[in-house]
C-alpha positions, 0 to 999 in steps of 0.5 A: 361647398355650402359648409365652406360658404357658411363658415366663411360668411359667419367668420366674417361677422363673428367679430367686430372687424366685419361690422367695422369694414362694412360700416366704414364702406357705408359711411364713406358712401354716405359722406361722399354722396351727401355731405362732402363737397365734390364731384360726387356730391348729389347736391353739388350736381344740382339734379336728382341722379345716382350716376355720381354714386355709381362712378364712386362706389367701385373705388370704395369696393376696390378697398372693401373687397380685399378687406373682406377676402384678405383673411380667407386663405391667409388666416388658414395658413396662420392658424394651421387649419389649411391642412385640416381643410385639405383632409375634408371630403371637398374638391379644390373647386368646392373650397375656392368657390365656397369662399368666393360665394361667401365674399360675394354675399358680404359685398351684396349685403353691403350694397343693400342699404344703398338702395335707400339712395335710390329711394331718396333720389325719387323723393328729390326728383318729385314731381318728375319721375326717375327712370329705374332702368339705368339704376338697375343696370348700374347695380347689375354692373356693380355685381359683375365688378364685385365678382372680378374684385372678389376673385382677385382678392381670393387669389392674393389671399392664397398667394400671401400668408400675411393678411396686410400684404394680401390686402395691399396686393388685392387692392393694387391688382384691382386698381390695375384691372379697373383703371390702369388699362383705360389710362394707358390708352389715354396717355398713349394713343398709339396703343391698340384699341383692345388695350382699353377693353382689357380694363374692367371700367370699360365694360362696367360703363357699358352695362351701367348704361343699361346695355347688356352686351354679351361681350361684357358678360363674357369678359366678366365671366372670363376674368373671374373664372381665370382668377378662380382657376389660378386660386384652385391651382394654387390651393391644390399645389400647396 
C-alpha cells in the first residue's frame, strides 16, 4: 500500500500541473479572503474572524480534490498500467486505500499554508485574544470533508477513463453531497428532517462549531467508506 501511496503522491508533483492546481487553490483562497470585495472578505466583515474562510474553502476543495483524483485511475487505463497494477501482490483494498491516502496527503499539504491566515487574524485582533478552539474544530471539519470528497473523486476516476469526465463527475457529486440536500429541505418544508442530515454541510457546520458529535464522525466515516468500497468493487471487477 505504501508503494501505491508513494507513487501517486510523487506523480502528482512530478510535473507542473500539480503545482499549478495547488497554487491556484491557494491563490483563490487569498484573493477571496483578503482582496476581492464580498461576503468572504475579512476586511469587509469588519472584525478579525476566520469564519468566512471556513465557509468558503469547502467550495474551493470541491474543485481542488476532483482535480487531484481525476487521473488516479483514469490515467492507469489510458497508459495501460492498470493490468500491471493488478498483477502486483496487492489487494484491491491496498490499491484503493493507497491512492486515497495520497489524495488526502496532497489536500493536507494544500491546507497547511492557510495556517498563515490564523496567524494574521491574531495580529489583526490585538489587543484582543483569538479563541483557537473553533478554528481547530473547523480545520478538523475540513479534514473530514476532504475524506468524503477524495473518496468520491477516486470513485469517479474509476468509473470514467476520460480525466475531464472524471473531474466533472466528481465535482457534481461533491456538490450534491455537500449542498443539494440542505437546499432541498429549504425549498420543500414538507420533506423529512433527515434529508438535510444526508448532506455534508450539516455535519461540517456541527464540527466547525467545535462540537465533536459521534453522529457526525460516523456520518463522515460511513460516506467515505461507502465510496471506497464501491471503488474497491469496481477495481476488482475491471
